[in-house]
C-alpha positions as CSV (number, residue, x, y, z in Angstrom):
1,M,-13.6,-49.9,-9.7
2,K,-16.5,-52.6,-9.8
3,L,-15.6,-55.4,-12.2
4,Y,-18.9,-57.2,-13.7
5,N,-20.0,-58.9,-16.8
6,N,-22.8,-57.2,-18.8
7,R,-25.3,-59.7,-18.0
8,K,-24.9,-60.0,-14.0
9,M,-22.5,-58.8,-11.4
10,M,-19.4,-60.7,-11.2
11,P,-17.3,-60.8,-7.9
12,Q,-13.7,-60.3,-8.3
13,E,-12.9,-63.7,-7.0
14,N,-14.5,-65.4,-10.0
15,I,-12.4,-63.6,-12.5
16,L,-9.8,-66.2,-14.0
17,H,-7.7,-63.7,-16.2
18,F,-7.0,-60.0,-15.8
19,P,-6.0,-58.4,-19.0
20,N,-2.4,-57.0,-19.5
21,L,-1.5,-53.6,-20.6
22,K,-0.7,-55.0,-24.1
23,T,-4.1,-56.5,-24.6
24,V,-5.9,-53.2,-23.2
25,L,-3.9,-51.0,-25.7
26,M,-4.9,-53.7,-28.6
27,V,-8.5,-53.3,-27.9
28,E,-8.5,-49.5,-27.5
29,G,-6.2,-49.1,-31.0
30,V,-8.9,-51.1,-32.7
31,L,-11.5,-49.1,-31.3
32,K,-9.8,-45.9,-32.1
33,E,-9.3,-47.1,-35.7
34,S,-12.9,-48.0,-36.3
35,D,-15.2,-45.6,-38.5
36,G,-18.0,-45.4,-36.1
37,P,-19.7,-47.6,-33.3
38,I,-18.9,-51.1,-33.4
39,S,-20.5,-54.5,-32.0
40,K,-18.6,-56.7,-29.5
41,N,-18.5,-59.3,-32.3
42,E,-16.9,-57.1,-34.8
43,L,-14.5,-56.0,-32.4
44,K,-13.5,-59.5,-31.8
45,R,-13.2,-59.9,-35.4
46,R,-10.9,-57.0,-35.9
47,L,-8.5,-58.0,-33.2
48,P,-5.1,-59.0,-34.3
49,S,-5.1,-61.9,-31.8
50,K,-7.7,-63.8,-29.8
51,V,-8.9,-62.3,-26.5
52,M,-11.0,-64.5,-23.8
53,H,-14.4,-63.0,-23.6
54,Q,-14.4,-62.4,-20.1
55,T,-11.1,-60.6,-20.5
56,L,-12.5,-58.4,-23.2
57,N,-15.7,-57.9,-21.0
58,I,-13.2,-56.5,-18.3
59,I,-11.5,-54.2,-20.8
60,I,-14.8,-52.8,-22.0
61,D,-15.9,-52.2,-18.5
62,Y,-12.9,-50.6,-17.7
63,L,-12.7,-48.0,-20.8
64,E,-16.4,-47.2,-19.9
65,E,-15.7,-46.4,-16.4
66,S,-12.5,-44.5,-17.2
67,G,-14.6,-42.3,-19.5
68,K,-12.9,-43.5,-22.9
69,L,-15.7,-45.7,-24.1
70,F,-19.5,-44.6,-24.8
71,K,-21.9,-47.9,-24.7
72,P,-25.4,-46.7,-25.0
73,L,-26.9,-50.0,-26.1
74,K,-25.3,-52.9,-28.2
75,Y,-22.9,-50.9,-30.1
76,F,-19.9,-48.8,-28.5
77,S,-17.4,-46.3,-29.8
78,I,-14.3,-44.6,-28.4
79,L,-14.3,-41.1,-27.1
80,Y,-11.3,-38.8,-27.3
81,N,-10.4,-36.3,-24.7
82,T,-9.2,-33.3,-26.4
83,I,-8.4,-31.2,-23.2
84,R,-5.0,-32.2,-21.7
85,N,-4.1,-31.2,-18.4
86,Y,-0.2,-30.9,-17.7
């Protein structure tokens, strides 16, 4: 998985803090509860606790690469997978 900032490629060595599972689930929960596409600034306002900007970028990139997030331009929204393979 490539980890990068939206503006420029960021090698893995420059990442100061990787998100823990609690933070990823918190961001995903806020996105699921949103009525529609929201901006990154709105997402930051809705989060119950502060998240570093770099950490939030890593989470957004992870969710986008895993197919859970749709980010066409400036706004993004969560995608739901209705087909479950057991």
